[in-house]
LUMNULO-789446 format. One record per residue (C-alpha): residue in one letter; residue number from 1; x, y, z. Coordinates in steps of 0.5 Angstrom, whole numbers. Example, Ala and Ser with C-alpha at 12.3 -4.5 7.8 and 13.67 -1.06 7.14 Angstrom:
<gupas>
{a, 1, {25, -9, 16}}
{s, 2, {27, -2, 14}}
</gupas>
This chain:
<gupas>
{m, 1, {108, -239, -234}}
{t, 2, {102, -238, -229}}
{p, 3, {100, -231, -227}}
{n, 4, {100, -229, -220}}
{t, 5, {93, -229, -218}}
{s, 6, {94, -226, -211}}
{n, 7, {98, -221, -213}}
{n, 8, {93, -219, -219}}
{t, 9, {88, -219, -213}}
{q, 10, {92, -214, -209}}
{l, 11, {93, -209, -214}}
{s, 12, {86, -209, -216}}
{l, 13, {84, -207, -209}}
{f, 14, {89, -201, -210}}
{a, 15, {87, -200, -217}}
{a, 16, {79, -200, -215}}
{i, 17, {81, -195, -209}}
{k, 18, {85, -190, -214}}
{a, 19, {79, -190, -219}}
{h, 20, {74, -189, -213}}
{d, 21, {70, -195, -215}}
{l, 22, {67, -198, -208}}
{q, 23, {64, -204, -212}}
{a, 24, {71, -206, -215}}
{a, 25, {74, -205, -208}}
{s, 26, {69, -210, -205}}
{q, 27, {70, -215, -210}}
{a, 28, {77, -215, -209}}
{i, 29, {76, -216, -202}}
{l, 30, {72, -222, -203}}
{n, 31, {77, -225, -208}}
{g, 32, {82, -225, -202}}
{a, 33, {86, -218, -203}}
{d, 34, {89, -217, -196}}
{v, 35, {86, -210, -194}}
{n, 36, {93, -209, -189}}
{k, 37, {98, -211, -194}}
{r, 38, {102, -205, -196}}
{g, 39, {103, -203, -204}}
{p, 40, {109, -201, -208}}
{l, 41, {109, -194, -204}}
{g, 42, {109, -197, -197}}
{q, 43, {102, -195, -196}}
{a, 44, {96, -200, -194}}
{a, 45, {89, -199, -198}}
{i, 46, {86, -195, -192}}
{h, 47, {92, -190, -192}}
{l, 48, {90, -189, -200}}
{a, 49, {83, -188, -199}}
{a, 50, {84, -184, -193}}
{g, 51, {88, -179, -196}}
{r, 52, {83, -178, -202}}
{g, 53, {78, -177, -197}}
{y, 54, {73, -183, -200}}
{v, 55, {69, -184, -194}}
{q, 56, {65, -190, -196}}
{m, 57, {71, -193, -198}}
{v, 58, {75, -192, -191}}
{a, 59, {68, -195, -188}}
{k, 60, {69, -201, -192}}
{l, 61, {76, -202, -191}}
{l, 62, {75, -201, -183}}
{e, 63, {69, -206, -184}}
{s, 64, {73, -211, -187}}
{g, 65, {79, -211, -182}}
{a, 66, {83, -205, -184}}
{d, 67, {88, -203, -178}}
{v, 68, {86, -196, -176}}
{h, 69, {93, -196, -173}}
{a, 70, {97, -198, -179}}
{l, 71, {103, -194, -181}}
{d, 72, {106, -193, -188}}
{s, 73, {113, -196, -188}}
{t, 74, {116, -190, -191}}
{m, 75, {114, -184, -186}}
{g, 76, {111, -188, -181}}
{a, 77, {105, -184, -182}}
{s, 78, {98, -187, -180}}
{p, 79, {91, -186, -184}}
{l, 80, {89, -180, -180}}
{h, 81, {95, -177, -182}}
{f, 82, {93, -178, -189}}
{a, 83, {86, -176, -188}}
{a, 84, {88, -170, -184}}
{a, 85, {92, -167, -190}}
{g, 86, {86, -170, -195}}
{g, 87, {81, -165, -191}}
{v, 88, {75, -169, -191}}
{a, 89, {73, -169, -183}}
{d, 90, {68, -175, -184}}
{v, 91, {74, -179, -186}}
{a, 92, {78, -177, -180}}
{d, 93, {71, -178, -176}}
{l, 94, {71, -185, -178}}
{l, 95, {78, -186, -176}}
{l, 96, {77, -183, -169}}
{s, 97, {71, -187, -168}}
{a, 98, {75, -194, -170}}
{g, 99, {80, -192, -165}}
{a, 100, {86, -188, -168}}
{f, 101, {90, -184, -164}}
{i, 102, {89, -176, -165}}
{n, 103, {96, -174, -163}}
{l, 104, {100, -179, -166}}
{q, 105, {107, -177, -168}}
{s, 106, {109, -180, -175}}
{a, 107, {116, -184, -174}}
{t, 108, {120, -180, -178}}
{v, 109, {119, -172, -178}}
{g, 110, {114, -173, -171}}
{l, 111, {108, -169, -174}}
{t, 112, {101, -170, -171}}
{p, 113, {95, -170, -175}}
{l, 114, {94, -163, -173}}
{m, 115, {100, -161, -176}}
{n, 116, {99, -165, -183}}
{a, 117, {92, -161, -183}}
{i, 118, {96, -154, -182}}
{w, 119, {101, -156, -187}}
{a, 120, {96, -158, -192}}
{k, 121, {92, -151, -191}}
{q, 122, {86, -155, -189}}
{v, 123, {82, -150, -185}}
{g, 124, {76, -154, -183}}
{m, 125, {80, -160, -181}}
{v, 126, {84, -156, -177}}
{g, 127, {78, -154, -173}}
{f, 128, {75, -161, -173}}
{l, 129, {81, -164, -170}}
{l, 130, {82, -159, -165}}
{e, 131, {74, -160, -163}}
{k, 132, {76, -167, -162}}
{g, 133, {82, -166, -157}}
{a, 134, {88, -165, -162}}
{a, 135, {94, -162, -158}}
{i, 136, {97, -155, -160}}
{e, 137, {104, -155, -157}}
{i, 138, {107, -162, -158}}
{k, 139, {114, -161, -161}}
{s, 140, {115, -165, -168}}
{h, 141, {122, -167, -170}}
{l, 142, {123, -161, -174}}
{g, 143, {127, -157, -170}}
{g, 144, {122, -158, -164}}
{a, 145, {117, -154, -169}}
{t, 146, {110, -154, -166}}
{a, 147, {103, -153, -170}}
{w, 148, {104, -145, -169}}
{d, 149, {111, -146, -173}}
{f, 150, {107, -148, -179}}
{i, 151, {103, -141, -179}}
{g, 152, {106, -134, -178}}
{k, 153, {106, -127, -180}}
{e, 154, {113, -127, -183}}
{v, 155, {117, -132, -188}}
{i, 156, {118, -139, -186}}
{w, 157, {121, -145, -188}}
{t, 158, {115, -149, -186}}
{a, 159, {111, -145, -191}}
{g, 160, {116, -146, -197}}
{f, 161, {119, -139, -195}}
{t, 162, {113, -136, -196}}
{n, 163, {109, -131, -191}}
{p, 164, {103, -136, -189}}
{e, 165, {98, -130, -186}}
{q, 166, {99, -126, -193}}
{e, 167, {94, -131, -195}}
{a, 168, {87, -133, -192}}
{w, 169, {88, -140, -190}}
{g, 170, {94, -138, -186}}
{r, 171, {90, -132, -182}}
{d, 172, {84, -137, -181}}
{i, 173, {88, -142, -178}}
{r, 174, {91, -137, -173}}
{a, 175, {84, -135, -171}}
{v, 176, {82, -142, -170}}
{l, 177, {89, -144, -166}}
{e, 178, {88, -138, -162}}
{m, 179, {81, -139, -160}}
{q, 180, {83, -146, -158}}
{k, 181, {88, -144, -154}}
{t, 182, {84, -139, -150}}
{k, 183, {79, -144, -149}}
{d, 184, {84, -149, -146}}
{e, 185, {87, -143, -142}}
{a, 186, {80, -141, -139}}
{t, 187, {78, -149, -138}}
{l, 188, {85, -149, -134}}
{a, 189, {84, -143, -130}}
{g, 190, {77, -145, -128}}
{q, 191, {79, -151, -125}}
{k, 192, {81, -148, -118}}
{l, 193, {80, -155, -115}}
{m, 194, {86, -158, -119}}
{a, 195, {90, -151, -118}}
{a, 196, {89, -152, -110}}
{v, 197, {92, -159, -111}}
{q, 198, {98, -158, -115}}
{a, 199, {99, -152, -110}}
{g, 200, {98, -157, -104}}
{d, 201, {93, -152, -101}}
{v, 202, {89, -157, -96}}
{a, 203, {84, -151, -94}}
{a, 204, {83, -149, -101}}
{a, 205, {82, -156, -104}}
{k, 206, {77, -157, -98}}
{a, 207, {73, -151, -100}}
{q, 208, {73, -152, -107}}
{i, 209, {70, -159, -105}}
{a, 210, {65, -156, -101}}
{a, 211, {63, -151, -106}}
{g, 212, {61, -157, -111}}
{a, 213, {67, -158, -115}}
{d, 214, {67, -164, -120}}
{v, 215, {73, -168, -116}}
{n, 216, {73, -173, -122}}
{l, 217, {74, -167, -127}}
{k, 218, {80, -168, -132}}
{t, 219, {85, -163, -134}}
{p, 220, {85, -161, -142}}
{v, 221, {90, -165, -147}}
{v, 222, {94, -159, -148}}
{a, 223, {101, -162, -149}}
{n, 224, {104, -159, -142}}
{g, 225, {105, -166, -139}}
{n, 226, {99, -165, -134}}
{d, 227, {94, -168, -139}}
{g, 228, {88, -171, -137}}
{q, 229, {89, -171, -130}}
{t, 230, {84, -172, -124}}
{p, 231, {85, -168, -118}}
{l, 232, {86, -175, -115}}
{l, 233, {91, -177, -120}}
{v, 234, {95, -171, -118}}
{a, 235, {95, -171, -111}}
{c, 236, {97, -178, -111}}
{f, 237, {103, -177, -115}}
{l, 238, {105, -171, -111}}
{g, 239, {104, -174, -104}}
{h, 240, {99, -169, -101}}
{t, 241, {95, -175, -97}}
{e, 242, {90, -170, -93}}
{i, 243, {88, -168, -100}}
{v, 244, {88, -175, -102}}
{r, 245, {83, -177, -96}}
{a, 246, {79, -171, -98}}
{l, 247, {78, -173, -105}}
{l, 248, {76, -180, -104}}
{a, 249, {71, -178, -98}}
{a, 250, {68, -173, -103}}
{g, 251, {67, -179, -109}}
{a, 252, {74, -179, -113}}
{n, 253, {74, -185, -117}}
{p, 254, {81, -188, -116}}
{r, 255, {80, -193, -122}}
{i, 256, {80, -187, -127}}
{t, 257, {87, -187, -131}}
{d, 258, {91, -181, -134}}
{y, 259, {91, -179, -141}}
{l, 260, {99, -180, -142}}
{l, 261, {100, -187, -139}}
{q, 262, {93, -189, -137}}
{a, 263, {96, -190, -130}}
{t, 264, {91, -190, -124}}
{p, 265, {92, -186, -117}}
{i, 266, {95, -192, -114}}
{h, 267, {101, -193, -120}}
{k, 268, {102, -185, -119}}
{a, 269, {103, -186, -111}}
{a, 270, {107, -192, -112}}
{y, 271, {112, -189, -118}}
{a, 272, {113, -183, -114}}
{g, 273, {114, -186, -107}}
{r, 274, {108, -183, -104}}
{a, 275, {107, -189, -98}}
{s, 276, {102, -185, -94}}
{a, 277, {98, -183, -100}}
{l, 278, {98, -191, -102}}
{l, 279, {96, -192, -95}}
{a, 280, {90, -188, -96}}
{l, 281, {88, -191, -102}}
{r, 282, {89, -198, -99}}
{e, 283, {84, -196, -93}}
{d, 284, {79, -193, -98}}
{g, 285, {79, -200, -102}}
{t, 286, {76, -198, -108}}
{g, 287, {82, -198, -113}}
{d, 288, {85, -204, -117}}
{i, 289, {92, -206, -114}}
{n, 290, {93, -211, -120}}
{a, 291, {92, -206, -125}}
{q, 292, {97, -206, -131}}
{g, 293, {99, -200, -135}}
{p, 294, {98, -201, -142}}
{y, 295, {105, -198, -144}}
{n, 296, {110, -203, -140}}
{g, 297, {105, -208, -136}}
{y, 298, {107, -206, -130}}
{t, 299, {103, -206, -123}}
{a, 300, {103, -201, -118}}
{m, 301, {108, -207, -114}}
{h, 302, {112, -206, -120}}
{d, 303, {113, -199, -120}}
{s, 304, {115, -199, -113}}
{v, 305, {120, -204, -114}}
{w, 306, {122, -200, -120}}
{h, 307, {125, -194, -117}}
{g, 308, {127, -197, -110}}
{h, 309, {121, -195, -106}}
{a, 310, {121, -200, -100}}
{d, 311, {116, -196, -96}}
{c, 312, {111, -196, -102}}
{l, 313, {112, -204, -103}}
{a, 314, {111, -205, -95}}
{v, 315, {104, -202, -96}}
{i, 316, {103, -206, -102}}
{l, 317, {105, -212, -100}}
{d, 318, {99, -212, -94}}
{w, 319, {94, -210, -100}}
{p, 320, {88, -215, -100}}
{g, 321, {88, -219, -106}}
{v, 322, {95, -216, -109}}
{r, 323, {98, -221, -114}}
{f, 324, {105, -223, -114}}
{d, 325, {105, -227, -121}}
{l, 326, {103, -221, -126}}
{v, 327, {109, -220, -131}}
{g, 328, {110, -213, -135}}
{f, 329, {112, -213, -142}}
{d, 330, {119, -215, -140}}
{g, 331, {117, -221, -138}}
{l, 332, {118, -220, -130}}
{t, 333, {114, -220, -124}}
{p, 334, {116, -215, -119}}
{a, 335, {121, -220, -115}}
{g, 336, {124, -221, -122}}
{l, 337, {125, -214, -123}}
{a, 338, {127, -212, -116}}
{e, 339, {133, -218, -117}}
{r, 340, {135, -215, -124}}
{l, 341, {136, -208, -121}}
{g, 342, {140, -211, -115}}
{y, 343, {135, -209, -110}}
{m, 344, {135, -215, -106}}
{e, 345, {132, -213, -100}}
{m, 346, {126, -212, -104}}
{v, 347, {126, -219, -107}}
{q, 348, {127, -221, -99}}
{m, 349, {121, -217, -97}}
{i, 350, {117, -220, -103}}
{n, 351, {119, -227, -102}}
{r, 352, {117, -227, -95}}
{y, 353, {110, -225, -97}}
{m, 354, {109, -230, -102}}
{p, 355, {108, -236, -98}}
{s, 356, {101, -233, -95}}
{h, 357, {99, -230, -102}}
{p, 358, {99, -235, -107}}
</gupas>
């Protein structure tokens, strides 16, 4: 019977990682081992190396094409989840530098890497992830538990029905979380321009701009629904047109996207039905009317159609350079989306413009 050479090569890669033998792992890869193939427990090689904190091994796997976004087929956890529990910050740093999502939630239980680090009692890793932008308030699938629910001064089930803060790790993690919370709150409180924009206070917004406020400063990522927003993004979404104009005049960049969906200010205005804000953006002329959101592939024209904002569509149809042929990840053009939703008036609006806009 002929031995399964391919299978043996694959198993040799996992064996080399478990043995922390970089040379043997390199040889297995040279012999054809697939760095992204799952092992018997549903984990790829990079999960195993990351969980064990093998820095050089993780680097080798990444160099060899390991997918930093790979999810294990049992729990739906990423290599960064494994690294967070493993506690080696250099491994987490490698993964983040390769594009890992710091706030990704595992498929089954909804834990973030930060929650994994807390659950594993990895104080140093908790601090590292917070420095890199991990959000504290994200809710898991475990009864809506956040990072705070993995520590405490009373007996809790997430700590195996023990009292976390009777031990040093629990007290230390609480201190790190509290420090980050204070820092985030201070950052938000210091963003007076953003506060004025959210309140629709034109005079206060203009005063902050005149005082030299950074018009492109983003809000911190704290899982409050307003993460990574610039004043212009928020002003467009809320339809504060006079503030939009003031921000643009002061140098606000309409190509900066938000954190959650990477939406542009043009997307925000179109989605929310803010035709006058869209008009201000069109007059400014520096935004990208054809930008497609990476979540659904929609342009601003798609967004205006999606929610039936005919007044926004009218502004977009007159936008220089606007394209009608771009399709979302659903395969639909804006006209196709309008037809699917039964917005026949909008279909007609688009069709009237298409002959003059090839």
